[in-house]
SEPAFI-795690 format. One record per atom (N, C-alpha, C): y, z, x. Coordinates in steps of 0.1 Angstrom, whole numbers, padded with zeros to 4 digits, always signed. Each point is the difference from the previous one (the first is absolute). Layout:
# residues N
YZX...
This chain:
# residues 95
-0012+0000+0008+0012+0000-0008+0013+0000+0009-0001+0007+0011+0012+0000+0009+0004-0014+0005-0010-0008+0003+0003-0013+0005+0007-0008-0011-0005+0001-0012+0006-0007-0012+0014+0004-0001+0003+0014+0000+0013+0005-0001+0009-0006+0011-0004+0000+0012+0008-0005+0011+0003-0015-0002-0009-0008-0005+0003-0014-0002+0009-0002-0012-0001+0008-0010+0009-0001-0012+0014+0004+0004+0001+0011+0008+0014+0004+0005+0006-0010+0009-0008-0006+0009+0005-0011+0008+0005-0012-0008-0008-0003-0010+0004-0011-0010+0013+0003-0006+0002+0012-0005+0012+0005-0007+0012-0001+0009-0002+0004+0013+0011-0001+0010+0004-0014+0003-0010-0009+0002+0003-0013+0004+0006-0009-0011-0004+0003-0013+0004-0008-0011-0008-0013+0000+0004-0010-0007-0007-0012-0001-0011+0001-0011-0009-0010-0001-0009-0001-0011-0013+0007+0004-0007+0005-0010-0013+0006+0003-0010-0010+0005+0001-0012-0005-0009-0011+0004+0002-0003+0015+0012-0002+0004+0003-0002+0014-0005+0011+0009+0002+0012-0004-0004+0012+0008-0015+0001+0001-0007-0002-0012-0014+0001+0000-0006-0011+0009+0006-0012+0000-0005-0011+0009+0002+0004+0015+0011+0005+0003+0004+0004+0014-0010+0011+0005-0003+0009-0009-0009+0011+0004-0015-0003-0002-0003-0012-0005-0014-0004-0003-0006+0009-0010+0007+0002-0011-0005+0008-0011-0002-0008-0012-0009+0004-0009-0002-0007-0012+0012+0003-0009+0007-0010-0006+0012+0002-0007-0002+0009-0012-0011-0002-0008-0003+0008-0012-0002+0015+0004-0007+0002+0011-0002+0014+0005+0013+0006+0004+0008-0007+0007+0013+0005+0005+0009+0004-0012+0000-0008-0011+0007+0003-0012-0004+0014-0006-0014+0002+0001-0005+0013-0005+0005+0011+0009+0000-0002+0013+0005+0010+0009+0014+0004-0003+0008-0010-0003+0014+0003-0003+0001+0009-0011-0008-0002-0011+0001+0009-0012-0007+0013+0003-0009+0001+0009-0007+0013+0003+0008+0009+0009+0007-0005+0009+0007+0008+0010+0013+0005-0006+0002+0013+0001+0013+0005-0005+0012-0005+0008+0011-0002-0007+0012-0005+0007+0005+0010+0010+0006-0005+0011+0006+0009+0009+0012+0007-0006+0003+0012+0004+0012+0007-0006+0012-0009+0002+0008-0001-0011+0012-0008+0000-0003-0014-0004-0012-0005-0001-0003-0013-0004+0004-0004-0014+0000+0010-0009+0005-0002-0013+0014+0007-0001+0009-0009-0002+0014+0005-0001+0005-0001-0014+0009+0008-0004+0005-0001-0014+0008-0012-0001-0001-0007-0012+0007-0012-0003+0007+0002-0013+0013-0004+0000+0008+0001-0012+0000-0014-0006-0004-0002-0012+0000-0014-0006+0012+0000-0010+0008-0011+0001+0011-0001-0009-0003-0011-0010+0003+0001-0012-0002-0010-0010+0008-0012+0001+0012+0002+0005+0010-0011+0001+0005-0001+0015+0002-0013+0004+0006-0002+0013+0014-0004-0001+0006+0003-0011+0014-0004-0003+0010+0006+0010-0003+0012+0005+0009+0007+0009-0001-0004+0015-0010-0009+0003-0002-0004+0014+0011-0010+0004+0004+0001+0012+0011-0009+0005-0006-0009+0011+0005-0011+0002-0004-0009+0010-0012-0008-0004-0005-0010+0009-0011-0008-0003-0013+0009-0001-0008-0003-0010-0012+0008-0002-0012-0010+0002-0010+0005+0008-0013-0008+0001-0009+0007-0010-0007-0009-0008-0009+0005-0010-0014-0004+0004-0009+0010+0001-0014-0002+0004-0009+0002-0012-0008-0009-0004-0009+0001-0011-0014+0004+0006-0005+0012-0004-0012+0005+0005-0011-0001-0011-0012+0004+0004-0012+0001-0009+0003+0008-0012-0007-0002-0010+0002+0008-0013+0013-0001-0006+0008-0010+0003+0013-0002-0006+0011+0008+0005-0002+0007+0011+0010+0009+0006+0010-0008+0008+0013+0004+0000+0010-0006+0008+0008+0010+0009+0004-0005+0011+0008+0008+0009+0013-0008+0002+0012+0007-0001+0013-0006+0003+0005+0006+0013+0002-0008+0010+0004+0004+0013+0015-0004+0003+0007+0009+0005+0014-0003+0005+0000-0004+0014+0010-0007+0005+0001-0003+0014-0001+0012+0009-0007-0001+0011-0001+0011+0010-0012+0009-0003-0009-0005-0009-0012+0008-0003-0009+0002+0013-0008+0011+0000-0009+0003+0011-0013-0008-0003-0003-0010+0008-0011-0009-0003-0013+0008+0001-0002+0009+0010-0012+0008+0001-0002+0009-0012+0010+0006-0005-0001+0009-0012-0004-0009-0012+0006-0012-0001-0003-0008-0011-0015-0005+0000-0005-0003+0012-0014-0004+0002-0009+0011-0005+0003+0012+0005-0008+0012-0004+0001+0002-0015+0012-0001-0006+0001+0002-0014-0008-0010-0008+0001-0013+0004-0008-0010-0007-0015+0002+0001-0004+0004+0012-0015+0003+0001-0004+0011-0009+0008+0011-0001-0004+0011-0008+0001-0003-0015+0010-0008-0004+0001-0004-0014-0011-0009-0004-0003-0010+0008-0011-0009-0003-0014+0007+0000-0002+0010+0008-0013+0007+0000-0001+0008-0013+0011+0004-0006-0001+0008-0012-0003-0009-0012+0000-0013+0001-0003-0009-0011-0014+0000-0004
C-alpha cells in the first residue's frame, strides 16, 4: 500500500493525466485509477472552493473552461496554472 500511496502522491504533485502517468510508470491504467480512489489525499489536497452563481462582477477577460459533468470554470488573467490543473483533476475525479 505504501508504494501505491507514494505513486499517487507523485502523480498529484506532477499534475498531468492519469493515463500519461500510468504509462510512464508502466502501470495498468485501470489499476492506477483505483489506487487514486483508495489512497487518502495528502493534507491540504482538498481546498475549500467558493462557487458563485453569477460571474457578472468579474472584470477583465475571462477564460471559460468546460469540464466533465457539465461543470464550468471561469478564470481571470493571471491565474495560477498549477492550481487550476489540480482543481480540474479533483473536480473531474468527483464526477
